[in-house]
Every structure is written in C-alpha cells, then in structure tokens.
VOPAGU-2260 file (C-alpha; in pm, 1 decimal, decimal comma):
REM VOPAGU-2260
SITE   aa  ch    i         X         Y         Z
SITE  MET   A    0   10759,6    7670,0   13491,8
SITE  ASN   A    1   10933,8    7495,2   13206,1
SITE  GLN   A    2   10980,7    7596,1   12843,1
SITE  GLU   A    3   10676,3    7399,5   12719,6
SITE  ASP   A    4   10442,4    7585,8   12956,6
SITE  VAL   A    5   10580,5    7922,3   12846,6
SITE  ASP   A    6   10541,9    7828,0   12478,5
SITE  LYS   A    7   10180,8    7718,3   12538,1
SITE  ILE   A    8   10096,8    8044,3   12716,8
SITE  ILE   A    9   10249,3    8246,5   12433,2
SITE  ALA   A   10   10067,2    8041,4   12166,5
SITE  ASP   A   11    9734,7    8085,6   12348,1
SITE  ALA   A   12    9790,5    8461,6   12376,8
SITE  VAL   A   13    9873,7    8490,4   12006,7
SITE  ALA   A   14    9566,4    8285,5   11908,6
SITE  GLU   A   15    9341,0    8498,9   12128,6
SITE  SER   A   16    9489,9    8817,5   11982,9
SITE  LYS   A   17    9427,6    8695,6   11628,2
SITE  LYS   A   18    9071,2    8598,3   11714,7
SITE  GLU   A   19    9003,0    8939,8   11867,3
SITE  SER   A   20    9157,7    9116,1   11569,7
SITE  ARG   A   21    8944,9    8910,2   11330,8
SITE  ARG   A   22    8631,1    8997,6   11528,4
SITE  LYS   A   23    8723,6    9364,7   11523,5
SITE  TRP   A   24    8766,5    9389,6   11146,7
SITE  HIS   A   25    8535,6    9115,8   11017,0
SITE  LYS   A   26    8189,6    9130,0   11162,7
SITE  GLY   A   27    8078,6    8821,2   10971,0
SITE  SER   A   28    7708,9    8901,1   10980,3
SITE  SER   A   29    7469,0    8814,6   10703,0
SITE  SER   A   30    7411,6    9183,0   10628,1
SITE  GLN   A   31    7783,0    9213,1   10549,7
SITE  ASP   A   32    7750,0    8918,1   10313,6
SITE  ASN   A   33    7457,8    9088,8   10139,3
SITE  ILE   A   34    7654,7    9411,9   10106,1
SITE  THR   A   35    7952,9    9221,7    9965,9
SITE  LYS   A   36    7732,8    9048,3    9708,4
SITE  THR   A   37    7573,7    9380,2    9615,0
SITE  ARG   A   38    7916,8    9540,5    9577,4
SITE  ASN   A   39    8032,9    9255,8    9353,0
SITE  ILE   A   40    7724,6    9289,0    9132,6
SITE  LEU   A   41    7770,3    9665,8    9108,0
SITE  ASN   A   42    8137,0    9618,0    9016,6
SITE  TRP   A   43    8047,6    9377,5    8735,0
SITE  ILE   A   44    7778,6    9611,3    8600,4
SITE  PHE   A   45    8028,4    9899,4    8616,0
SITE  MET   A   46    8289,0    9700,7    8420,1
SITE  VAL   A   47    8037,3    9599,2    8154,9
SITE  GLY   A   48    7905,2    9955,8    8129,1
SITE  PHE   A   49    8255,8   10094,2    8096,3
SITE  ALA   A   50    8342,8    9841,2    7824,7
SITE  VAL   A   51    8022,5    9925,3    7635,4
SITE  ALA   A   52    8102,2   10296,0    7661,9
SITE  VAL   A   53    8450,9   10240,9    7517,2
SITE  VAL   A   54    8309,8   10034,8    7230,0
SITE  ILE   A   55    8049,3   10302,6    7156,3
SITE  TYR   A   56    8318,6   10572,1    7164,6
SITE  PHE   A   57    8518,7   10402,3    6889,1
SITE  ALA   A   58    8241,3   10228,3    6692,8
SITE  LEU   A   59    7990,2   10513,7    6686,3
SITE  PRO   A   60    8185,7   10840,0    6704,3
SITE  ASP   A   61    7874,6   11044,7    6622,2
SITE  GLN   A   62    7687,6   10913,4    6927,6
SITE  ARG   A   63    7856,1   11126,3    7194,1
SITE  VAL   A   64    7537,7   11159,5    7401,9
SITE  LEU   A   65    7500,7   10782,2    7422,8
SITE  PHE   A   66    7868,9   10745,9    7514,2
SITE  PHE   A   67    7846,1   11004,2    7792,6
SITE  SER   A   68    7517,9   10863,8    7921,8
SITE  ILE   A   69    7651,1   10510,2    7954,8
SITE  GLY   A   70    7989,1   10629,0    8081,0
SITE  PHE   A   71    7844,1   10853,6    8351,0
SITE  GLY   A   72    7592,8   10584,8    8444,2
SITE  ALA   A   73    7881,8   10342,8    8498,7
SITE  VAL   A   74    8065,1   10599,3    8710,3
SITE  VAL   A   75    7754,1   10654,4    8923,7
SITE  LEU   A   76    7733,9   10279,4    8985,9
SITE  LYS   A   77    8100,3   10280,3    9089,1
SITE  LEU   A   78    8033,9   10567,5    9331,0
SITE  VAL   A   79    7747,7   10371,5    9487,2
SITE  GLU   A   80    7978,2   10070,8    9527,7
SITE  PHE   A   81    8246,0   10295,0    9678,5
SITE  TYR   A   82    7991,7   10431,8    9926,1
SITE  LEU   A   83    7885,0   10079,7   10025,9
SITE  ARG   A   84    8246,5    9974,3   10075,3
SITE  PHE   A   85    8335,2   10247,1   10322,0
SITE  MET   A   86    8005,2   10316,7   10494,8
SITE  PHE   A   87    7897,3    9964,1   10589,1
C-alpha cells in the first residue's frame, strides 16, 4: 500500500463521517423547513411587538396596560418560538 492509497482511505473515512454527522443533526425534511419558517416569522413578530412596546412605554406613559399587554404578548410569542426550537 502506498501513500496515495492511505490518503484516499483517510479522505473517504472523513467524508463518510461528515455525512453521517450531518444526517444525525440535520434531518432535512420538509417539516423541519416549515418549523424553521414558522420560527422565523414568530421571531420577526416578537421583534416588532417588542419595538412597539418600547415606543408605547416612552410615547404614552399613561398607557401602562397597553404596554404590558403588547410586551407580554411578544414574550409569549418568543416562548412559543423557543418551544419550537428545542422540541422539534
């Protein structure tokens, strides 16, 4: 066995290991794609809701109920996204 054969065997083993690792961590199914899209949408809604809550806090200081409602609603959306990230 010469050096080129050994290098080819090692390269094939490394490629197979990477492929197996990718399969283990990235399922690649369409349901995962749907969950990822849903998570991205929830993240954007959370960021917009949080920004609106901050604006309401400073622009309308008398409207504490509105501030808390929008703020807690944004946090609930973030919790749903967090659940989707780690459960699916």
